[in-house]
N, C-alpha and C positions, 0 to 999 in steps of 0.2 A: 414571533418566537425569538428568544435570545439563545444562540448556540455558542458553546465553547468547543472549538475545533483544536485539538492538539495535534502537533506535527503538521500544521497546515502550510508549512513552507516546502515540504517534500513533494514527491511525485503525485501520489493519489490525493493527498491532503489538499494541495493547491488546486488541482483539477476540481475537487469537490467544492471548495470555497468559490471558485469562479462559477461552477455550475449552480449552486444553491442560490447565490446572489442574483443570478439571472432568472432562475426559475421561480424564486420567492423574494421578490425585491423588497418585501416589508420585513424580512428577517434581519436581525442584528447578529453579526458574527465576529467573535473575538478569537484570534489565532494566536495560540501559545506555542511557540517553537524555540527549541534550545539553539538552533542554527548550527548544527554539526556539519560535517563535511557535505552531507547530502541535502541540507536545507538551503534553499535558494529563494531569497525574496524577489529576485528578478522574475520568477514564475508568476507573481501576483501584481506586477506592474498595471496590468489591464483593470484592476479593481482597487488599486491602493488609495485612491481618492474617493472611493464610494463611502458616503456618510454612514452606511450601515456596516462598515468594516473597520476593525482595529487590530493592529499587531502588537503583541507583547513578547519580548524575549524571556524565556524562562525554561526551567527544567521540570518535567512532570514528577521527577523524584524528589524535588525540593518542596517538602510538606508546607512550609511556611508560605512560600510563594504561591502554591496552589490554593491553600486555604484562604489567603488574603484575597485572591482573585475571585473565588467562588462565593465569598461573602457578598459580592455585588449582586448575586442572584442570577441564576441561569435556568432556563427550561429544559435544556438537554446538553449532554456532553457527547461528543464523537471522538473517540480516541484512536487517531491514526499514528500517534507518536511511537516509534519503535526503531531499534536497530534491526536491519532486515536483510542484510546481505549474507548468505550462507557461508561463502568463502571467508569472510571477515570473522564470522562466529567460530570457525574452525581454528583460525589463527589465534583468537583471543576471545573466549566466551564472556568475559567479565563485564564489558559494557552492555551486553544483551541481558544479563541478569539484572543489572542496575535499572535500565530503562524499561525493559518489556515486563519485568516481574514487579520490582519495587515501584517503578513508576505507575503501573496500573493500580497496585494496591493504594498508593497515595491518592490517586484520583478517585477510587471507589470509596475511600474513607471520607474524602471531601465532599463527594456527592451525597453521601449518607448524612453527613453532618449538616449540610446546607440544603437538603431536601430537594435535590435536583430530580425533575420528574421522569427523566429518561437518560440512560446511560448505554451507548452503542459502542461495543468493543469490536474494533476492526481486526479480525484474525485472518487465518490463512489455511488453504487446503493442506499445507504441509504438516499440520498437526496430526493428520490421519496416517502419515507414513506412506510407504510404497505399496502399491497394489500389484496383484498378479495381472495376467493379460486380460482378465475379464472382471466384471463387477464394477460398482461405483460406491464411494463413500457416502453414507447417509448421515444425517445430523447426529443420530444415536450411535454411530460406529465408534469403536474404541479408538483412543488416541495413542498412536504409536510413532512418535516423532523420531527422526534419524539424526538430525543435526542439532547442535547447541541452539541455533536460532529457533528451529521448530519446537524444541523442548521448552524454551523460555515462552514462546507464544502459547503452547499447550498449558504451561503452568499459569499463565495469566487468565486463559479461558476458565480453568478450574477455580481460580480465586473469584472470577466473576460469578460463576454459578454458586460458589460458597456464599457470596454475599447476597445473592438472590435467596437461597434457601434459608440462611441464618437470619438476615435482616430484612428480607423481602425487598431488597434494593431493586429498582426497575431496570435490571440489566438485560440487554439483548446482544447476542453475539452474531456477527456475520463471518463466514469463512469463504474467501473468494479464491478463484484460480489465478493463474498468472495475468498480470495487467500489462498493457503497452499502450503507448500514445505519447502526446507532447509532454515535455518537461521531465522525462524519465532520465535518471542519472546514468551517465554513459558506462557504468560498470555492469549494468544488467544486459542480458543477452541481446535483445533487439536493438537498442541504441548502440551498443558495442559493435555489433555487426555493421550497422548503417555507417557509423562514424569511422570505423577502421577501413571500410571499403572506400569511403570518400577519400581518405588519406592514402589509399593504395597500400595499406598495411595488411599483414595476415589476419584472417578471420578464425579465431580459435573456436574449436568444438571439443568439449570433453568426451573421452572414450570413443565409442563408435557413432555417437550422435543420435542413437535410436531411443534415448529417453523420451517418454511421452509426457506432454502437458496440454491442458486446456488453456486457451487464450481468450481474454476479454478486453475489448477496447475500453480505456479508462472511463469514458463518459457513460457507458452502459453500467459500469460499476457505481458510479456516482448516482445515477438514476435509481439503482437498487438501494443504495443507502438512504436516499431521500425517501423512498417508499417505506423502508424499515422505520425510519423515524416517525413517519405519520401513521403507519398501519400495523407495525410489528408488535408482538405481545411480549411483555417482560417474562424472563425465564425461558425464553425460546432461542434457538439457534437457526440461522438461515444459511444454507449453502448458496453460493452465487457463481454462476458459470454459463457457458455456452454449449457444452456437451459436443464439442468438436475437437477431439484429440489430434495432435500433430506432433511428429517427432521433431527434436531440435534440428536434425539435418534438413527435414522439409522446410522448416522456418527459414533456415539460412539460405537454402537454394532459392526459395521464393523471393527473398529480399534481393539477393544478387541478381535474379532475373528482372525484377522491377527496375533496379538500377543499372542494368545492362552491364554488370560487372562479371568478370570471368570467375567460374567456380574454382579455378586453380588458386584463388586466394584462401580457400579453406585450409585450415591447419589443424589436424587432429592432435590433441594433447592429452597428456595423462589425466585419467579420470580423477575427480576429487574423492576423498574418503567418504563412504557412506552415501554416495549419490543415489537418490531414490530413482527407480526406474520408471514409475508411472504414477501420475496422480489422475483421478477422474471423480467428479462430483455428481451425485444425484441432486438435481436442482427442482424436483417435483414440488416441494414444499413452498418455496417462494413463489413459484409460478402459479400454483393453485390457490394458496391462502392469501397472497398479497397481490396477485394479478400483475406480476412483473414479468417482462420478457426482454432479452437482448435484442437490439435492432441493427447492430453493426456487423455484417458478415466479415470474416477474417480477412479475406482478400482486400476488401474495401478499406478496412481499418489499417492494414499494413501499408496500402498506398498512401493513405492520409498521413501516417506516421513518417514514412520515408520523405514525402513532400515537406512535412514540418522541419525535419532535420536538414533538409536541403536549404530551406529558407531561413533557418536560424543557426547558421554556422558560428556567428560570434558567441551565442549562448553556450554551445557545447565546446567550442575551442577554448574558451576561457576557463571552463571547468577542468578540461583535460590538462591545462597548464597550471591548475591550482591557484588561480588568481582570486577566486571568489571568497575562499576561507579567510584570507588576510583582509580583504575589503570589508567583509561583514564584521570581523573582529574590530576594526577601527571604527565602523559605523555604530555598533551597538554595545561596546564595552562599557559605556556610561549610563546605559538603560537600566 
């Protein structure tokens, strides 16, 4: 199988490429990534010489670039490419509209023109919006996004379903809970807590820290996507999660305890606008229909993640210093 993976230099995308080339050594993977601030080819060093892997710098919103690439012929597209940080979307929604909506439409149109057999859109539980203290979002639940980021992902999902209904495009959508694990950009909660604690800096928590999220170790998410590629049905949506809700404060306390760092590092800061109180997914469909299950308990995954950031200080320290952006601009400006 020949896969086009977009956004494959990002956190989940790079973990997926590493996973799929190990799990399916006969696959060919082309990684199309714009290399924005969160794109990091360092993540893929372990497979960069693999004969089944190829990197191309490019923007999914660039129609000519995408169509020229798809003309090569692909069996499937897995679209990870997205602006994904809620705080940044509040500061400036424009890049989120360009990448998450226009970029998805360009890919959908390219997939339709070049008859790609499968299009997997990687979405998020944030499209469902905030839940009350009980209940879980099902695949047919209404979309009630709160942030510009979540709204852009919801719009992309609607475009995908419109292409399925209008053109019978073989689109499948996955909506996953919060991911964590190796190579996650340090602006996100778990790596921010770990790296700040290692540097002896304050550990920020929005509001009272009681916002609830479900967390999944990134490799379990990658296994779910692999399952959807092989077994998922076009026109269907699959929620992916572990059904183990945890407050942000509990997550931070757990990390500090693993690291043997004082909880006095915690610094409660002003809550961000429109901060959703709770997300929770009903994952019955993917478990029953596709026989997928998460295998990494949260405590085990957190320990593995802490250990990774402890062993890869050069990786995250260079990111925090902003050195990667200039480095990759020099490397790939001529591609």
